[in-house]
C-alpha positions as CSV (number, residue, x, y, z in Angstrom):
1,M,-92.0,46.2,-11.3
2,K,-89.1,45.5,-13.7
3,I,-90.1,44.6,-17.2
4,C,-88.0,43.9,-20.3
5,I,-89.5,44.0,-23.8
6,V,-87.7,41.7,-26.2
7,S,-88.2,42.6,-29.8
8,H,-86.0,42.5,-33.0
9,S,-87.6,45.8,-34.2
10,Y,-88.0,49.1,-32.3
11,P,-88.5,52.6,-33.7
12,F,-85.4,54.6,-34.3
13,F,-86.9,58.1,-34.1
14,A,-90.2,59.9,-33.5
15,G,-92.5,59.2,-36.4
16,D,-90.8,55.9,-37.3
17,W,-93.7,53.7,-38.3
18,R,-91.8,50.4,-37.9
19,S,-92.9,48.6,-34.8
20,N,-94.2,51.9,-33.3
21,F,-96.8,49.9,-31.4
22,I,-94.0,48.3,-29.4
23,A,-92.7,51.8,-28.4
24,S,-96.2,52.8,-27.4
25,L,-96.6,49.8,-25.1
26,A,-93.2,50.4,-23.6
27,E,-94.1,54.0,-22.8
28,A,-97.4,52.9,-21.3
29,Y,-95.6,50.4,-19.0
30,A,-93.1,53.2,-18.0
31,E,-95.8,55.8,-17.4
32,M,-97.4,53.4,-14.9
33,G,-94.1,53.6,-12.8
34,N,-92.5,50.4,-14.0
35,D,-88.8,50.1,-14.7
36,L,-88.8,49.4,-18.4
37,T,-86.0,48.1,-20.7
38,V,-86.1,47.2,-24.4
39,F,-83.7,44.5,-25.6
40,T,-83.2,44.7,-29.3
41,P,-80.5,43.9,-31.9
42,F,-78.4,46.4,-33.7
43,F,-79.5,47.2,-37.3
44,F,-77.2,48.5,-39.9
45,G,-77.9,51.8,-41.7
46,E,-80.0,53.4,-39.0
47,Q,-78.9,55.8,-36.2
48,R,-81.0,55.5,-33.1
49,K,-82.2,58.9,-31.8
50,N,-84.2,57.6,-28.9
51,A,-81.6,55.4,-27.0
52,A,-81.7,57.5,-23.9
53,T,-84.9,59.4,-24.0
54,G,-87.9,59.4,-21.7
55,K,-88.4,56.6,-19.2
56,V,-87.5,53.7,-21.5
57,K,-84.0,52.3,-21.5
58,I,-82.9,50.7,-24.8
59,I,-80.2,48.1,-25.0
60,E,-78.9,47.2,-28.5
61,Y,-76.8,44.1,-29.0
62,K,-74.6,43.1,-31.9
63,Y,-74.5,39.5,-33.1
64,L,-71.8,39.6,-35.8
65,P,-68.4,41.2,-36.1
66,F,-69.2,43.6,-38.9
67,E,-71.9,46.2,-38.5
68,S,-73.0,46.0,-42.1
69,M,-74.0,42.3,-41.6
70,H,-76.8,43.3,-39.1
71,R,-79.9,43.0,-41.3
72,I,-82.6,41.3,-39.3
73,G,-85.8,43.2,-38.5
74,Y,-87.5,46.4,-39.6
75,G,-89.4,44.8,-42.5
76,K,-86.3,43.2,-44.0
77,S,-86.7,39.7,-42.6
78,M,-89.5,38.5,-44.8
79,K,-90.7,39.0,-48.3
80,N,-94.3,40.2,-48.4
81,D,-94.7,38.7,-44.9
82,T,-94.9,35.3,-46.5
83,K,-91.4,34.0,-46.9
84,I,-88.2,34.4,-44.9
85,S,-85.4,36.1,-46.8
86,K,-82.3,34.1,-47.5
87,S,-80.1,36.6,-45.6
88,T,-82.4,36.2,-42.5
89,I,-82.0,32.4,-42.7
90,L,-78.2,32.7,-42.7
91,L,-78.1,35.4,-39.9
92,T,-80.7,34.0,-37.5
93,P,-78.5,31.4,-35.8
94,F,-76.0,34.1,-34.9
95,L,-78.8,36.3,-33.6
96,L,-80.3,33.5,-31.5
97,I,-77.0,32.4,-29.9
98,T,-75.8,36.0,-29.2
99,G,-79.2,37.1,-28.0
100,I,-79.5,34.2,-25.6
101,I,-76.1,34.8,-24.1
102,K,-76.5,38.6,-23.7
103,L,-80.1,38.4,-22.4
104,A,-79.0,35.7,-19.9
105,G,-76.4,38.1,-18.6
106,L,-79.0,40.8,-18.3
107,L,-81.3,38.5,-16.4
108,K,-78.6,37.7,-13.9
109,R,-78.0,41.4,-13.2
110,E,-81.4,42.9,-13.4
111,K,-83.9,40.3,-12.0
112,Y,-86.8,41.3,-14.2
113,D,-90.3,40.3,-13.1
114,F,-91.2,39.4,-16.7
115,L,-89.9,39.5,-20.3
116,H,-92.5,40.6,-22.8
117,C,-91.6,39.1,-26.2
118,H,-93.0,40.4,-29.4
119,W,-92.7,38.2,-32.5
120,A,-92.2,34.8,-30.9
121,I,-89.6,34.0,-33.6
122,P,-86.9,34.9,-32.8
123,N,-87.6,36.7,-29.5
124,T,-89.4,34.1,-27.4
125,L,-86.8,31.6,-28.5
126,I,-84.1,34.0,-27.2
127,A,-86.1,34.5,-24.0
128,V,-86.6,30.8,-23.2
129,G,-83.0,30.1,-23.9
130,A,-81.8,33.0,-21.8
131,R,-84.0,32.0,-18.9
132,W,-82.6,28.5,-18.9
133,L,-79.0,29.6,-19.2
134,A,-79.4,32.2,-16.4
135,H,-81.3,29.7,-14.2
136,S,-83.8,32.5,-13.8
137,D,-87.4,32.3,-12.6
138,T,-88.4,35.4,-14.7
139,K,-91.7,34.9,-16.4
140,I,-92.2,35.2,-20.1
141,L,-95.1,36.8,-21.8
142,T,-95.4,36.3,-25.6
143,S,-97.4,38.4,-28.1
144,F,-97.8,37.2,-31.7
145,P,-98.2,40.1,-34.2
146,G,-98.6,37.8,-37.2
147,S,-95.6,37.1,-39.3
148,D,-94.1,34.9,-36.6
149,V,-97.2,32.7,-36.9
150,T,-96.6,32.5,-40.6
151,V,-93.1,31.2,-40.0
152,I,-94.4,28.5,-37.7
153,R,-97.1,27.5,-40.2
154,N,-94.7,27.4,-43.2
155,T,-91.8,25.4,-41.7
156,G,-93.5,22.0,-41.2
157,L,-92.0,19.8,-38.5
158,L,-89.5,22.5,-37.5
159,G,-92.4,24.9,-36.9
160,K,-94.0,22.5,-34.5
161,I,-90.7,22.1,-32.7
162,L,-90.4,25.9,-32.4
163,A,-94.0,26.1,-31.2
164,G,-93.2,23.6,-28.5
165,I,-90.4,25.9,-27.3
166,I,-92.6,29.0,-27.5
167,A,-95.3,27.2,-25.5
168,K,-92.9,27.4,-22.5
169,S,-94.1,31.0,-22.2
170,D,-96.1,31.7,-19.1
171,Y,-98.7,33.6,-21.0
172,M,-99.4,34.1,-24.7
173,S,-101.6,36.5,-26.6
174,C,-102.4,37.2,-30.3
175,N,-104.7,39.7,-32.0
176,S,-106.9,37.7,-34.3
177,S,-108.8,34.4,-34.4
178,D,-106.9,33.5,-37.6
179,L,-103.6,33.6,-35.8
180,K,-105.0,31.6,-32.9
181,E,-106.3,28.9,-35.2
182,E,-102.8,28.5,-36.8
183,L,-101.1,28.4,-33.4
184,V,-103.5,25.7,-32.2
185,K,-102.7,23.7,-35.4
186,S,-99.0,23.9,-34.4
187,G,-99.7,22.1,-31.2
188,I,-100.2,25.0,-28.7
189,K,-103.3,24.5,-26.5
190,P,-106.1,27.0,-27.2
191,E,-106.7,27.8,-23.6
192,K,-103.1,29.1,-23.3
193,I,-103.7,31.8,-26.0
194,D,-105.5,35.0,-25.0
195,Y,-106.8,37.8,-27.3
196,V,-105.1,41.2,-26.8
197,I,-104.9,43.9,-29.5
198,Y,-102.1,46.5,-30.0
199,G,-103.8,49.7,-28.8
200,V,-103.7,53.5,-29.2
201,D,-102.2,56.4,-27.3
202,N,-105.4,58.4,-27.2
203,D,-103.7,61.4,-25.7
204,K,-101.6,61.7,-28.9
205,I,-104.0,60.4,-31.5
206,N,-107.4,62.2,-31.7
207,F,-109.6,64.1,-34.1
208,S,-108.7,67.6,-35.1
209,T,-111.1,69.9,-37.0
210,E,-108.2,72.1,-37.9
211,K,-106.0,69.3,-39.2
212,R,-109.0,67.9,-41.1
213,K,-109.4,71.2,-43.0
214,I,-105.7,71.7,-43.7
215,M,-105.3,68.2,-45.0
216,R,-108.4,68.2,-47.2
217,D,-107.3,71.6,-48.6
218,S,-103.8,70.2,-49.4
219,L,-105.4,67.2,-51.1
220,A,-107.9,69.4,-53.0
221,I,-110.8,67.5,-51.4
222,S,-114.0,69.6,-51.3
223,N,-116.2,69.6,-48.2
224,D,-118.9,67.6,-50.0
225,T,-116.6,64.9,-51.2
226,I,-116.6,61.6,-49.2
227,L,-113.0,60.7,-48.4
228,L,-112.2,57.0,-47.9
229,L,-108.8,56.1,-46.3
230,M,-106.7,53.0,-46.4
231,I,-103.2,52.5,-44.8
232,G,-100.7,49.7,-45.0
233,R,-97.9,48.0,-46.9
234,F,-98.8,46.8,-50.4
235,I,-98.7,43.1,-49.5
236,P,-101.4,40.4,-50.1
237,K,-102.7,40.0,-46.5
238,K,-103.8,43.7,-46.4
239,G,-106.4,42.9,-49.0
240,F,-106.2,46.2,-50.8
241,S,-107.1,44.7,-54.1
242,T,-110.6,44.2,-52.7
243,A,-111.0,47.9,-52.0
244,F,-109.8,48.8,-55.4
245,R,-112.2,46.4,-57.1
246,T,-115.1,47.8,-55.0
247,L,-114.6,51.4,-56.2
248,K,-116.4,51.0,-59.6
249,Y,-119.5,49.9,-57.8
250,I,-119.3,52.8,-55.3
251,V,-118.7,55.5,-57.9
252,E,-121.6,54.2,-60.1
253,K,-123.9,55.6,-57.3
254,H,-121.7,58.2,-55.7
255,E,-119.4,60.1,-58.1
256,N,-118.1,62.5,-55.4
257,V,-115.8,59.9,-53.7
258,K,-112.1,59.8,-53.3
259,L,-109.9,57.0,-51.9
260,V,-106.6,58.0,-50.3
261,V,-104.1,55.2,-49.9
262,I,-101.0,55.5,-47.7
263,G,-98.2,53.0,-48.1
264,D,-96.2,51.4,-50.9
265,G,-94.9,48.1,-52.1
266,K,-94.5,45.7,-55.1
267,L,-98.2,45.2,-55.6
268,K,-98.8,48.7,-56.7
269,D,-98.7,47.8,-60.4
270,E,-101.3,45.2,-59.8
271,Y,-103.5,47.8,-58.0
272,M,-103.0,50.3,-60.8
273,A,-104.1,47.7,-63.4
274,I,-107.3,47.1,-61.5
275,L,-108.0,50.9,-61.4
276,S,-107.2,51.3,-65.1
277,Q,-109.4,48.4,-66.1
278,D,-112.3,49.8,-64.1
279,R,-111.6,53.4,-65.1
280,T,-111.5,54.5,-61.5
281,S,-107.9,55.8,-61.3
282,G,-109.2,59.4,-61.0
283,H,-110.9,58.5,-57.7
284,V,-107.6,57.4,-56.0
285,L,-104.7,59.3,-54.5
286,F,-101.6,57.3,-53.7
287,I,-99.6,59.2,-51.0
288,G,-96.7,56.8,-50.4
289,H,-95.1,56.4,-47.0
290,V,-96.1,58.9,-44.2
291,A,-94.4,59.3,-40.8
292,A,-96.5,57.7,-38.0
293,N,-97.0,61.0,-36.3
294,E,-98.5,62.5,-39.4
295,L,-101.2,59.9,-39.9
296,I,-103.5,61.8,-37.5
297,D,-104.0,64.4,-40.2
298,Y,-105.3,61.8,-42.6
299,Y,-107.5,60.1,-40.0
300,S,-109.1,63.4,-39.2
301,A,-109.5,64.2,-42.9
302,C,-111.3,61.0,-43.9
303,D,-114.9,60.1,-43.5
304,I,-114.7,56.3,-43.5
305,F,-111.7,54.1,-42.8
306,L,-111.3,50.8,-44.8
307,M,-109.4,47.7,-43.7
308,P,-110.2,44.8,-46.1
309,S,-107.7,42.3,-44.6
310,E,-107.3,38.8,-46.0
311,K,-106.0,35.4,-44.7
312,N,-103.1,35.6,-47.2
313,P,-101.4,34.6,-44.9
314,P,-103.3,35.0,-41.6
315,D,-102.7,38.4,-40.0
316,G,-103.2,40.1,-36.7
317,L,-105.2,43.3,-36.2
318,N,-103.5,46.3,-38.0
319,T,-102.8,49.1,-35.6
320,V,-104.2,51.7,-38.0
321,V,-107.7,50.4,-37.3
322,P,-107.8,51.4,-33.6
323,E,-105.9,54.6,-34.5
324,A,-108.7,55.6,-36.9
325,M,-111.2,54.7,-34.2
326,A,-109.4,57.1,-31.8
327,C,-110.1,59.9,-34.3
328,G,-113.8,59.0,-34.3
329,R,-114.0,57.3,-37.7
330,P,-116.5,54.6,-38.6
331,I,-114.7,51.5,-39.8
332,V,-115.6,49.2,-42.7
333,A,-113.5,46.1,-42.6
334,S,-113.3,42.4,-43.5
335,N,-114.1,39.7,-41.0
336,A,-110.4,38.6,-41.2
337,G,-107.2,39.8,-39.6
338,G,-108.5,40.5,-36.2
339,N,-110.8,43.3,-37.3
340,D,-113.7,41.7,-35.4
341,L,-111.9,42.2,-32.1
342,V,-112.5,46.0,-32.3
343,V,-115.1,46.5,-35.1
344,F,-118.6,45.4,-34.0
345,D,-120.9,45.1,-36.9
346,G,-123.6,47.8,-36.8
347,F,-122.1,49.4,-33.7
348,N,-118.9,51.3,-34.6
349,G,-118.6,50.1,-38.2
350,C,-119.4,47.3,-40.6
351,L,-117.9,43.9,-41.4
352,H,-117.9,42.2,-44.8
353,P,-116.8,38.7,-45.8
354,E,-113.1,38.5,-46.7
355,G,-112.6,39.4,-50.4
356,D,-116.3,40.3,-51.0
357,Y,-115.9,43.6,-52.8
358,K,-119.6,43.8,-53.8
359,K,-120.6,43.6,-50.2
360,L,-118.0,46.1,-49.3
361,A,-119.5,48.5,-51.9
362,V,-122.9,48.1,-50.3
363,L,-121.7,48.9,-46.8
364,V,-119.6,51.9,-47.9
365,S,-122.5,53.2,-49.9
366,R,-124.8,52.9,-46.9
367,L,-122.5,55.1,-44.8
368,I,-122.0,57.6,-47.7
369,E,-125.8,58.0,-47.8
370,D,-126.3,58.3,-44.1
371,E,-124.2,61.0,-42.4
372,S,-125.9,60.6,-39.0
373,L,-125.0,56.9,-39.0
374,R,-121.3,57.8,-39.9
375,I,-121.2,60.3,-37.0
376,E,-122.8,57.9,-34.5
377,M,-120.5,55.0,-35.5
378,G,-117.5,57.3,-35.2
379,R,-118.6,58.4,-31.8
380,K,-118.8,54.7,-30.7
381,S,-115.4,54.0,-32.1
382,L,-113.9,56.7,-30.0
383,E,-115.8,55.5,-26.9
384,L,-114.3,52.0,-27.3
385,I,-110.8,53.5,-27.5
386,Q,-111.3,55.6,-24.4
387,T,-112.7,52.7,-22.3
388,K,-111.0,49.5,-23.6
389,F,-108.4,49.8,-26.4
390,N,-106.0,52.5,-25.3
391,W,-102.4,51.6,-24.4
392,K,-102.8,52.3,-20.7
393,A,-105.7,49.9,-20.4
394,I,-103.8,47.3,-22.4
395,A,-100.6,47.6,-20.3
396,E,-102.7,47.3,-17.1
397,Y,-104.3,44.2,-18.6
398,Y,-101.0,42.5,-19.3
399,I,-99.7,43.2,-15.8
400,E,-102.9,41.9,-14.3
401,K,-102.6,38.7,-16.4
402,Y,-99.0,38.4,-15.1
403,K,-100.2,38.7,-11.5
404,E,-103.1,36.3,-12.0
405,T,-101.0,33.7,-13.7
406,H,-98.4,33.7,-10.9
407,G,-100.6,34.4,-7.9
408,K,-99.0,37.8,-7.2
409,T,-101.0,40.5,-5.5
410,D,-100.3,44.2,-4.9
């Protein structure tokens, strides 16, 4: 089967955290024996080190005459994932027109079975336009990670028009009920939207006793200290302020607790102010950005993983949640941002109401006090990854949906 992934972001090198989930899905498709191409725009200031590696072919296209003008994608298109940057607004028409023309030419030459678009804006718009221009019957699968839904929601009538174009996809999926709710409001029929998460390569991401010891030693974390872990950009929808506010309630009962935070962003000063006011700064270690392939060490080192997502704006499931599950960690997460698609309350973790830091403190304290419960929930997290939420299973699911939708059989 010939598949083309259409995305405006794709990792440049091993360990690049930006859109690394797209690369994982591409590799899973390729490992199944499919002919896999990634169609993605050029981005200034980065040198691609994976353009001809493995079984995935990467095609970059330029949409403006000067390389320095290529600035769309890789976390640069939106501010805090809430507003489109001015430069993106100016550059997008050129990206759309060029992308449509170049992808149409590719469709005529390659005869793909389907295009799998990630971030409907701009990529499904490009795919729909290219299919029309090429007079192709190639099918279009669209996956909504989250920020594309925010664009649809925040652009009024234009958003509804764009949603109407995106609805020409033959299959659509998102990774949270919050996103689906917004898509339905835009006019897309609910029965056309499936739930599919971004998964985990459980051959590469798994628990290591050795890495746990090395990492905890490097962080000066003793064996009897409970280590909480939180990973993500410092933007409102990650909900990190909830976790920082909950700390004072946790340490009142459990002094021997540390929270490790990986990521960075403009909200750091706000977080530091919360910790200073609550006098809990000594319980938090800010690590900054970490390469994607080094996160395994931190997953192994931690005892409980936190994901306090908020609908600010609505978000899809963060890939770090299933990754932590793959390392056998219990998850304490909010009931927003798609967490409830993989965290089953009382089974492999606990869910708390969005923004409820007191409830979060109760749930974390419960796991701190019950080691056997932590271990059992962690075991069930791993079991879910091995059976349902790994990339191979998800790639197979997408292909089956493609076949079902279009009546194809083996």
